[in-house]
Residue frames as qw, qx, qy, qz and C-alpha x, y, z in Angstrom:
[[0.580, -0.613, -0.333, 0.420, 13.19, -14.37, -17.49],
 [0.204, 0.862, -0.076, 0.457, 14.25, -10.72, -16.95],
 [0.729, -0.197, -0.381, 0.533, 17.29, -10.50, -14.77],
 [0.023, 0.763, -0.147, 0.629, 17.90, -7.69, -12.23],
 [0.397, -0.055, -0.696, 0.596, 19.15, -7.35, -8.68],
 [0.402, -0.734, -0.371, -0.402, 16.53, -6.38, -6.07],
 [0.416, 0.086, -0.546, 0.722, 17.93, -4.43, -3.13],
 [0.416, -0.759, -0.433, -0.253, 15.98, -3.38, -0.02],
 [0.266, 0.369, -0.426, 0.782, 17.66, -0.62, 1.95],
 [0.387, -0.432, -0.731, 0.359, 16.74, -0.22, 5.66],
 [0.127, -0.742, -0.329, 0.569, 16.43, 3.51, 5.52],
 [0.416, 0.895, 0.139, -0.079, 16.37, 6.56, 3.30],
 [0.155, -0.822, 0.501, 0.222, 20.05, 7.35, 3.72],
 [0.542, -0.213, 0.782, 0.222, 20.94, 3.89, 2.52],
 [0.570, 0.623, 0.536, -0.001, 18.56, 4.15, -0.43],
 [0.243, 0.952, -0.123, -0.142, 20.18, 7.40, -1.56],
 [0.346, -0.600, 0.676, 0.251, 23.69, 5.75, -1.20],
 [0.623, 0.125, 0.750, 0.185, 22.57, 2.89, -3.47],
 [0.475, 0.818, 0.313, -0.079, 21.09, 5.22, -5.97],
 [0.031, 0.910, -0.361, -0.201, 24.31, 7.21, -6.10],
 [0.505, -0.406, 0.734, 0.203, 26.48, 4.06, -6.21],
 [0.557, 0.247, 0.759, 0.231, 24.62, 2.38, -9.18],
 [0.055, 0.382, -0.241, -0.891, 23.69, 5.63, -11.01],
 [0.554, 0.270, -0.260, -0.744, 21.84, 5.02, -14.23],
 [0.332, 0.067, -0.935, -0.107, 21.90, 1.25, -13.68],
 [0.075, -0.268, -0.855, 0.438, 19.37, 1.58, -10.83],
 [0.325, -0.416, -0.360, -0.769, 15.67, 2.54, -10.53],
 [0.276, -0.114, 0.609, -0.735, 13.44, 3.09, -7.47],
 [0.423, -0.289, -0.772, -0.376, 10.54, 0.70, -6.82],
 [0.321, -0.175, 0.517, -0.774, 7.86, 1.26, -4.16],
 [0.731, 0.144, 0.443, -0.499, 4.43, -0.44, -4.78],
 [0.286, -0.227, 0.825, 0.432, 5.61, -1.52, -8.12],
 [0.530, 0.554, 0.610, -0.202, 2.28, -1.27, -9.89],
 [0.429, 0.856, -0.112, -0.268, 3.82, 1.02, -12.53],
 [0.089, -0.692, 0.693, 0.183, 7.39, -0.17, -12.60],
 [0.483, -0.100, 0.869, 0.039, 6.60, -3.83, -12.96],
 [0.619, 0.651, 0.395, -0.192, 4.09, -3.20, -15.73],
 [0.293, 0.857, -0.343, -0.249, 6.74, -1.29, -17.67],
 [0.265, -0.514, 0.809, 0.108, 9.19, -4.10, -17.22],
 [0.602, 0.221, 0.764, -0.064, 6.76, -6.70, -18.40],
 [0.547, 0.768, 0.247, -0.222, 5.57, -4.70, -21.34],
 [0.328, 0.863, -0.367, -0.116, 8.98, -3.70, -22.61],
 [0.975, 0.065, -0.110, 0.183, 10.89, -6.86, -21.63],
 [0.500, 0.478, -0.328, 0.643, 13.58, -4.54, -20.21],
 [0.630, -0.725, -0.270, 0.071, 14.68, -3.87, -16.74],
 [0.031, 0.867, -0.441, 0.229, 17.37, -1.79, -14.97],
 [0.552, 0.273, -0.745, 0.255, 20.25, -3.77, -13.64],
 [0.236, -0.119, -0.730, 0.630, 19.16, -2.87, -10.07],
 [0.364, -0.665, -0.424, -0.495, 15.83, -2.24, -8.41],
 [0.165, 0.118, -0.582, 0.788, 16.14, -0.27, -5.18],
 [0.385, -0.577, -0.660, -0.290, 13.01, -1.05, -3.26],
 [0.029, -0.280, 0.370, -0.886, 11.91, 1.65, -0.78],
 [0.589, -0.411, -0.527, -0.455, 8.64, -0.17, 0.07],
 [0.676, -0.376, -0.576, 0.263, 9.88, -0.95, 3.60],
 [0.265, 0.139, -0.257, 0.919, 10.60, 2.67, 4.54],
 [0.223, -0.661, -0.716, -0.031, 7.61, 3.10, 6.77],
 [0.239, -0.505, -0.221, 0.799, 8.77, 6.54, 7.91],
 [0.087, 0.126, -0.407, -0.901, 7.54, 7.79, 4.46],
 [0.263, -0.377, -0.812, -0.359, 4.02, 6.40, 5.07],
 [0.120, -0.416, -0.603, 0.670, 1.78, 8.84, 6.92],
 [0.030, -0.642, -0.426, -0.637, -1.08, 11.35, 6.68],
 [0.354, -0.540, -0.504, 0.573, -1.19, 14.21, 9.21],
 [0.100, 0.812, 0.238, 0.523, -2.09, 17.80, 9.71],
 [0.539, -0.543, -0.250, 0.593, -0.01, 20.18, 11.73],
 [0.055, 0.631, -0.148, -0.759, -0.71, 23.59, 10.16],
 [0.442, 0.420, -0.559, -0.562, -0.17, 22.17, 6.66],
 [0.957, 0.023, 0.168, -0.236, -1.30, 18.78, 5.47],
 [0.054, -0.634, 0.757, 0.145, 1.56, 16.38, 5.26],
 [0.956, 0.143, 0.118, -0.228, 1.41, 13.10, 3.19],
 [0.450, -0.511, 0.662, 0.313, 4.39, 10.74, 2.98],
 [0.343, 0.471, -0.595, -0.554, 5.40, 9.60, -0.43],
 [0.179, 0.066, -0.978, -0.082, 4.77, 5.92, 0.41],
 [0.466, 0.188, 0.528, -0.685, 1.25, 6.54, 1.57],
 [0.183, 0.175, 0.905, 0.342, -1.01, 4.16, -0.35],
 [0.285, -0.230, -0.387, -0.846, -4.06, 5.05, -2.18],
 [0.568, -0.442, -0.690, -0.085, -6.07, 2.80, 0.13],
 [0.378, -0.384, -0.463, 0.704, -4.79, 4.80, 3.15],
 [0.060, 0.032, -0.122, -0.990, -5.95, 8.05, 1.44],
 [0.414, -0.296, -0.646, -0.569, -9.26, 6.39, 0.69],
 [0.599, -0.468, -0.642, 0.097, -9.77, 5.38, 4.25],
 [0.336, -0.099, -0.337, 0.874, -8.64, 8.65, 5.86],
 [0.043, -0.803, -0.579, 0.134, -11.45, 10.75, 7.28],
 [0.209, -0.696, 0.060, 0.684, -9.22, 13.79, 7.14],
 [0.125, -0.129, 0.631, 0.755, -8.63, 13.37, 3.38],
 [0.055, 0.490, 0.818, 0.295, -12.30, 12.61, 2.68],
 [0.096, -0.848, -0.482, 0.198, -13.64, 15.62, 4.50],
 [0.205, -0.839, 0.092, 0.496, -10.97, 18.28, 4.05],
 [0.050, -0.493, 0.646, 0.581, -9.13, 17.16, 0.84],
 [0.749, 0.291, 0.473, -0.362, -12.14, 15.65, -1.00],
 [0.624, 0.661, -0.316, -0.270, -10.74, 15.88, -4.52],
 [0.128, 0.520, -0.843, 0.060, -7.76, 13.72, -3.38],
 [0.549, 0.015, 0.753, -0.362, -10.12, 11.26, -1.85],
 [0.761, 0.517, 0.134, -0.368, -12.03, 11.10, -5.20],
 [0.509, 0.674, -0.516, -0.144, -8.88, 10.50, -7.12],
 [0.104, -0.430, 0.878, -0.183, -7.24, 7.93, -4.81],
 [0.609, 0.102, 0.673, -0.407, -10.43, 5.91, -4.46],
 [0.769, 0.551, 0.036, -0.321, -10.63, 5.55, -8.35],
 [0.194, 0.652, -0.714, -0.166, -7.22, 3.99, -8.90],
 [0.354, 0.200, -0.901, -0.150, -7.46, 0.48, -10.06],
 [0.706, -0.376, -0.549, -0.243, -8.89, -2.09, -7.70],
 [0.620, -0.755, 0.128, -0.171, -8.69, -2.41, -3.90],
 [0.918, -0.173, 0.111, 0.339, -5.79, -4.79, -4.31],
 [0.558, 0.520, 0.034, 0.646, -3.92, -2.19, -6.37],
 [0.170, -0.843, 0.047, -0.508, -4.78, 0.67, -4.03],
 [0.840, -0.540, 0.000, 0.056, -3.33, -1.47, -1.15],
 [0.794, -0.184, 0.185, 0.549, 0.11, -1.28, -2.62],
 [0.411, 0.614, 0.233, 0.633, 0.19, 1.66, -5.06],
 [0.396, -0.508, -0.279, 0.713, 1.67, 4.78, -3.49],
 [0.177, 0.940, 0.231, -0.179, 0.88, 8.46, -4.07],
 [0.240, -0.720, 0.461, 0.460, 4.55, 9.17, -4.64],
 [0.458, 0.003, 0.795, 0.398, 4.66, 6.51, -7.32],
 [0.377, 0.711, 0.593, -0.011, 1.57, 7.80, -8.95],
 [0.205, 0.961, 0.026, -0.183, 2.97, 11.20, -9.60],
 [0.331, -0.620, 0.592, 0.395, 6.54, 10.21, -10.11],
 [0.552, 0.256, 0.742, 0.281, 5.38, 7.93, -13.00],
 [0.063, 0.485, -0.119, -0.864, 3.98, 11.19, -14.51],
 [0.188, 0.381, 0.825, 0.373, 1.36, 9.56, -16.68],
 [0.174, -0.214, -0.165, -0.947, -1.02, 12.29, -18.02],
 [0.603, -0.369, -0.532, -0.467, -3.79, 10.08, -16.65],
 [0.340, -0.013, -0.756, 0.560, -2.60, 9.93, -13.00],
 [0.344, -0.659, -0.613, -0.269, -5.61, 10.14, -10.79],
 [0.499, -0.664, -0.325, 0.452, -3.96, 12.00, -7.95],
 [0.410, 0.050, 0.162, 0.896, -2.22, 14.63, -10.12],
 [0.115, -0.606, -0.434, -0.657, -5.42, 16.71, -10.87],
 [0.568, -0.738, -0.363, -0.012, -6.46, 16.82, -7.18],
 [0.668, -0.373, -0.084, 0.638, -3.01, 17.73, -6.15],
 [0.289, 0.327, 0.258, 0.862, -2.94, 20.63, -8.68],
 [0.273, -0.684, -0.315, -0.598, -6.13, 22.19, -7.29],
 [0.700, -0.667, -0.243, 0.086, -4.92, 21.70, -3.72],
 [0.086, 0.925, -0.316, 0.194, -1.79, 23.74, -4.28],
 [0.924, -0.330, 0.089, 0.169, 0.50, 20.83, -3.28],
 [0.065, 0.854, -0.517, 0.005, 4.21, 21.15, -2.86],
 [0.965, 0.139, -0.219, 0.038, 6.57, 18.20, -3.63],
 [0.317, -0.831, 0.457, -0.027, 9.55, 17.49, -1.43],
 [0.909, 0.326, -0.240, 0.101, 12.58, 15.54, -2.56],
 [0.515, -0.750, 0.404, 0.095, 15.88, 14.43, -1.11],
 [0.884, 0.418, -0.099, 0.186, 19.14, 13.48, -2.84],
 [0.774, -0.045, -0.161, 0.611, 22.94, 13.77, -2.61],
 [0.218, 0.397, 0.011, 0.891, 22.74, 17.55, -2.84],
 [0.067, 0.070, 0.559, -0.824, 20.31, 17.78, 0.03],
 [0.206, 0.569, 0.759, -0.242, 16.55, 18.55, 0.28],
 [0.085, 0.079, -0.296, -0.948, 14.53, 20.71, -2.12],
 [0.332, 0.494, 0.742, -0.308, 10.90, 21.32, -2.96],
 [0.008, -0.017, -0.458, -0.889, 8.87, 22.46, -5.91],
 [0.582, 0.232, 0.276, -0.729, 5.11, 23.37, -6.43],
 [0.626, 0.180, 0.758, 0.040, 3.28, 20.52, -8.11],
 [0.498, 0.821, 0.145, -0.238, 2.61, 22.86, -10.97],
 [0.210, 0.807, -0.535, -0.137, 6.34, 22.79, -11.78],
 [0.625, -0.329, 0.707, -0.032, 6.85, 19.06, -11.00],
 [0.762, 0.318, 0.548, 0.130, 5.76, 17.56, -14.43],
 [0.079, -0.607, 0.408, 0.677, 7.93, 18.39, -17.40],
 [0.442, 0.282, -0.626, -0.577, 6.41, 16.01, -20.00],
 [0.912, -0.079, -0.186, -0.358, 4.72, 12.71, -20.51],
 [0.943, -0.191, -0.175, 0.210, 6.38, 10.31, -17.97],
 [0.555, 0.296, -0.249, 0.736, 8.89, 13.03, -17.08],
 [0.425, -0.871, -0.247, 0.017, 9.37, 15.12, -13.91],
 [0.112, 0.875, -0.354, 0.311, 11.98, 17.39, -12.28],
 [0.822, -0.488, 0.291, -0.037, 12.95, 14.51, -9.95],
 [0.224, 0.722, -0.649, -0.083, 16.61, 13.63, -10.56],
 [0.777, 0.158, -0.605, -0.077, 17.85, 10.14, -11.02],
 [0.478, 0.096, -0.710, 0.509, 19.54, 10.07, -7.63],
 [0.274, -0.208, 0.332, -0.878, 16.71, 11.70, -5.69],
 [0.161, -0.339, -0.925, 0.054, 13.79, 10.28, -3.77],
 [0.350, -0.532, -0.253, -0.728, 10.35, 11.88, -3.41],
 [0.220, 0.009, -0.796, 0.563, 9.69, 12.04, 0.34],
 [0.045, 0.510, 0.652, -0.559, 6.63, 14.14, 1.03],
 [0.023, 0.515, 0.493, 0.701, 3.74, 15.96, -0.44],
 [0.148, -0.372, -0.520, 0.754, 2.54, 19.00, 1.46],
 [0.016, -0.644, -0.565, -0.516, -0.73, 20.84, 1.05],
 [0.021, 0.288, -0.284, 0.914, -1.10, 24.38, 2.64],
 [0.017, -0.339, -0.812, 0.474, -3.37, 24.46, 5.62],
 [0.284, 0.329, 0.097, -0.895, -5.49, 27.27, 4.11],
 [0.346, 0.018, -0.738, -0.580, -6.90, 24.74, 1.66],
 [0.024, -0.311, -0.869, 0.385, -9.08, 23.76, 4.54],
 [0.247, 0.479, 0.262, -0.801, -11.22, 26.69, 3.53],
 [0.368, 0.295, -0.557, -0.684, -11.75, 25.26, 0.05],
 [0.844, 0.138, 0.458, -0.244, -14.22, 22.57, -1.05],
 [0.111, 0.540, -0.690, -0.470, -12.85, 20.31, -3.79],
 [0.850, 0.213, 0.420, -0.238, -13.99, 17.53, -6.20],
 [0.008, -0.425, 0.776, 0.466, -12.44, 15.36, -8.97],
 [0.830, 0.316, 0.280, -0.365, -14.12, 13.46, -11.77],
 [0.237, -0.352, 0.807, 0.411, -12.58, 10.74, -13.79],
 [0.709, 0.444, 0.013, -0.547, -14.33, 10.28, -17.14],
 [0.117, -0.316, 0.913, 0.231, -13.77, 6.79, -18.56],
 [0.508, 0.015, -0.607, -0.611, -15.69, 4.27, -20.62],
 [0.701, -0.402, -0.583, -0.082, -16.49, 2.09, -17.54],
 [0.454, -0.836, 0.027, -0.308, -16.60, 2.82, -13.85],
 [0.713, -0.612, 0.335, 0.070, -13.77, 0.55, -12.56],
 [0.673, -0.334, 0.531, 0.392, -10.23, -0.26, -13.44],
 [0.587, 0.633, 0.364, 0.350, -9.95, 1.88, -16.55],
 [0.398, -0.135, 0.063, 0.905, -7.67, 4.72, -17.56],
 [0.225, 0.740, 0.392, -0.497, -9.56, 7.97, -17.84],
 [0.460, 0.655, 0.382, 0.462, -10.35, 9.71, -21.14],
 [0.079, 0.652, -0.076, 0.751, -10.20, 12.90, -19.09],
 [0.479, -0.471, -0.600, 0.435, -9.81, 13.99, -15.46],
 [0.025, -0.689, -0.116, -0.715, -11.20, 17.19, -14.06],
 [0.512, -0.395, -0.560, 0.518, -10.52, 18.62, -10.64],
 [0.032, -0.715, -0.135, -0.685, -11.87, 21.86, -9.06],
 [0.411, -0.384, -0.571, 0.598, -11.40, 23.57, -5.75],
 [0.025, -0.684, -0.263, -0.680, -13.40, 26.62, -4.71],
 [0.253, -0.246, -0.534, 0.768, -13.42, 29.04, -1.85],
 [0.094, -0.678, -0.588, -0.430, -16.81, 30.71, -1.24],
 [0.049, -0.119, -0.403, 0.906, -17.76, 33.99, 0.31],
 [0.556, 0.342, 0.351, -0.672, -21.49, 33.67, 0.63],
 [0.800, 0.426, 0.422, -0.031, -22.52, 32.87, -2.99],
 [0.356, 0.875, -0.320, -0.077, -19.43, 34.58, -4.54],
 [0.951, 0.061, -0.060, 0.297, -16.45, 32.52, -5.68],
 [0.241, -0.933, 0.227, 0.140, -13.56, 34.28, -3.91],
 [0.067, -0.609, 0.755, 0.232, -10.92, 31.84, -5.16],
 [0.926, 0.200, 0.213, -0.237, -10.75, 28.77, -7.33],
 [0.169, -0.492, 0.785, 0.337, -8.40, 26.22, -8.99],
 [0.870, 0.354, 0.069, -0.337, -9.16, 24.05, -12.10],
 [0.301, -0.485, 0.790, 0.222, -7.02, 21.09, -12.96],
 [0.841, 0.386, -0.103, -0.365, -7.14, 18.96, -16.15],
 [0.417, -0.403, 0.793, 0.185, -5.41, 15.61, -16.73],
 [0.577, 0.228, 0.732, 0.281, -5.12, 13.63, -19.95],
 [0.343, 0.892, 0.214, -0.201, -6.09, 16.81, -21.73],
 [0.321, 0.856, -0.404, 0.012, -2.43, 17.68, -22.54],
 [0.726, 0.281, -0.580, 0.240, 0.91, 15.79, -22.25],
 [0.282, 0.029, -0.686, 0.670, 1.11, 16.86, -18.66],
 [0.205, -0.703, -0.651, 0.201, -1.51, 17.67, -15.93],
 [0.217, 0.318, 0.074, 0.920, -2.32, 21.39, -16.30],
 [0.000, -0.540, -0.523, 0.659, -4.16, 24.25, -14.64],
 [0.227, 0.659, 0.528, 0.486, -6.79, 26.17, -16.48],
 [0.307, -0.280, -0.286, 0.864, -5.64, 29.57, -15.24],
 [0.109, -0.100, -0.278, -0.949, -7.75, 31.72, -17.57],
 [0.493, -0.477, -0.627, -0.370, -10.88, 29.98, -16.55],
 [0.517, -0.431, -0.547, 0.497, -9.92, 30.46, -12.91],
 [0.179, -0.107, -0.047, 0.977, -9.32, 34.17, -13.43],
 [0.291, -0.326, -0.511, -0.740, -12.67, 34.43, -15.10],
 [0.549, -0.517, -0.646, -0.122, -14.57, 32.89, -12.09],
 [0.425, -0.262, -0.501, 0.707, -12.88, 34.77, -9.24],
 [0.064, 0.208, 0.248, -0.944, -15.26, 37.27, -7.77],
 [0.438, -0.088, -0.496, -0.745, -18.28, 36.00, -9.72],
 [0.695, -0.171, 0.383, -0.584, -21.37, 34.38, -8.36],
 [0.276, -0.096, 0.952, 0.095, -21.85, 30.63, -8.42],
 [0.609, 0.462, 0.185, -0.618, -24.34, 30.92, -11.33],
 [0.817, 0.301, 0.484, 0.085, -25.08, 28.75, -14.26],
 [0.498, 0.864, 0.018, 0.072, -23.95, 31.46, -16.64],
 [0.090, -0.857, 0.507, -0.033, -20.57, 32.03, -15.00],
 [0.677, -0.276, 0.681, 0.038, -19.84, 28.29, -14.59],
 [0.772, 0.512, 0.371, 0.056, -20.81, 27.59, -18.21],
 [0.366, 0.899, -0.223, 0.095, -18.44, 30.37, -19.51],
 [0.389, -0.672, 0.630, -0.010, -15.63, 28.96, -17.28],
 [0.793, 0.046, 0.603, 0.071, -16.19, 25.57, -18.72],
 [0.655, 0.741, 0.134, 0.066, -15.95, 27.04, -22.25],
 [0.046, 0.913, -0.402, 0.050, -12.77, 28.81, -21.42],
 [0.599, -0.446, 0.665, -0.029, -11.29, 25.80, -19.80],
 [0.806, 0.263, 0.528, 0.051, -12.06, 23.83, -23.00],
 [0.482, 0.876, 0.006, -0.018, -10.58, 26.39, -25.35],
 [0.759, 0.321, -0.141, 0.549, -7.04, 26.99, -26.61],
 [0.111, -0.846, 0.171, -0.492, -6.95, 29.89, -24.18],
 [0.711, -0.591, 0.337, -0.179, -6.07, 27.32, -21.46],
 [0.456, -0.399, 0.752, 0.260, -4.32, 24.45, -23.28],
 [0.467, 0.357, -0.611, -0.531, -4.00, 22.68, -26.54],
 [0.824, -0.065, 0.447, -0.342, -6.22, 19.64, -26.17],
 [0.007, -0.440, 0.836, 0.327, -4.70, 16.50, -27.66],
 [0.850, 0.175, -0.291, -0.402, -5.90, 13.61, -29.73],
 [0.202, -0.427, 0.871, -0.136, -5.18, 10.10, -28.46],
 [0.276, -0.061, -0.922, -0.265, -6.29, 6.55, -28.91],
 [0.086, -0.384, -0.826, 0.403, -8.71, 6.95, -25.94],
 [0.127, 0.812, 0.510, -0.254, -10.28, 10.16, -27.16],
 [0.439, 0.490, 0.261, 0.706, -10.12, 13.08, -29.63],
 [0.195, -0.001, -0.208, 0.958, -9.61, 16.70, -28.76],
 [0.343, -0.291, -0.276, -0.849, -13.14, 17.76, -29.66],
 [0.671, -0.419, -0.595, -0.144, -14.64, 15.07, -27.39],
 [0.550, -0.206, -0.472, 0.657, -12.40, 16.15, -24.55],
 [0.006, -0.162, 0.014, -0.987, -13.47, 19.74, -25.02],
 [0.541, -0.403, -0.401, -0.619, -17.13, 18.77, -24.63],
 [0.700, -0.383, -0.555, 0.235, -16.42, 16.79, -21.42],
 [0.379, -0.046, -0.297, 0.875, -14.54, 19.85, -20.03],
 [0.217, -0.294, -0.167, -0.916, -17.40, 22.23, -20.82],
 [0.684, -0.413, -0.487, -0.352, -19.84, 19.86, -19.11],
 [0.779, -0.367, -0.454, 0.230, -17.88, 18.80, -16.02],
 [0.331, 0.169, -0.329, 0.868, -16.06, 21.92, -14.92],
 [0.412, -0.411, -0.003, -0.813, -19.34, 23.45, -13.90],
 [0.844, -0.315, -0.382, -0.206, -20.50, 20.15, -12.23],
 [0.734, -0.098, -0.448, 0.500, -17.30, 19.76, -10.27],
 [0.094, 0.326, -0.211, 0.917, -17.37, 23.49, -9.20],
 [0.618, -0.423, -0.127, -0.650, -20.85, 23.04, -7.88],
 [0.886, -0.218, -0.404, 0.069, -19.90, 19.81, -6.10],
 [0.531, 0.136, -0.383, 0.743, -16.93, 21.56, -4.52],
 [0.180, -0.395, 0.118, -0.893, -19.03, 24.41, -3.38],
 [0.761, -0.409, -0.261, -0.430, -21.65, 22.08, -1.91],
 [0.821, -0.114, -0.465, 0.310, -18.98, 20.18, 0.00],
 [0.283, 0.229, -0.330, 0.871, -17.52, 23.31, 1.58],
 [0.437, -0.399, -0.077, -0.802, -20.97, 24.57, 2.40],
 [0.844, -0.320, -0.406, -0.143, -21.83, 21.16, 4.26],
 [0.633, 0.004, -0.481, 0.607, -18.51, 21.29, 6.21],
 [0.037, 0.322, -0.194, 0.926, -19.31, 24.84, 7.42],
 [0.568, -0.377, -0.190, -0.707, -22.73, 23.97, 8.51],
 [0.787, -0.196, -0.575, 0.106, -21.65, 21.18, 10.80]]
């Protein structure tokens, strides 16, 4: 048996008080799909688990200018949201590929990014959707762009006594099409060898703006900024997309890593192949939305 106290605060204020009271002895748990696995694998647990699972005020998806997603929104909620599926398609792609339906029913988007695994399926989509992460703690509220949230493998800027409360996506991302691909050895319930997300804004057949996100490629989810800069203002052509894929796979964008699931050279080949494919899919999606 692994002993720990399990506390269920009734509201966010109480949760923050408990985190401050117990300090390093406490850890937050929401859906528990990451936390409980760590406890079982390491046979170690914090003295206190502060469960925020019952804080339903942090469970929502809406659009009022910007898109707002509560930190306790489950992957199943994202998967079943017509708003997410049509206007934030990359996020739908990522959420719908997490584990099984049973896992998606309890796993939360906040937990997925706070765990900060390089393979997090929502991290790449949030990168290319220009998401901003909102947190609350003893010192008040603050926010950071998702590009600054991850500081290392399983590490983020979230402080021990803070709770992630909301993820916000700018309303102008409605003008972008987006797509995400999880490359793994089998289709279901498997960690990705690589994740590739792309969002594009089209002006006729010209790419006026673009975002490219890579996961598992490096210790943290990353943007391929040089590949993005290359594509801006260019036509959606095979030549341009192929060169963007090459740049994204090169050391100009990030130092690809070797791991047990895949070597750097293999990841480079996947990036070269799938960056163009995801860019085309993203462009097709925004074209279909505009034609309706």
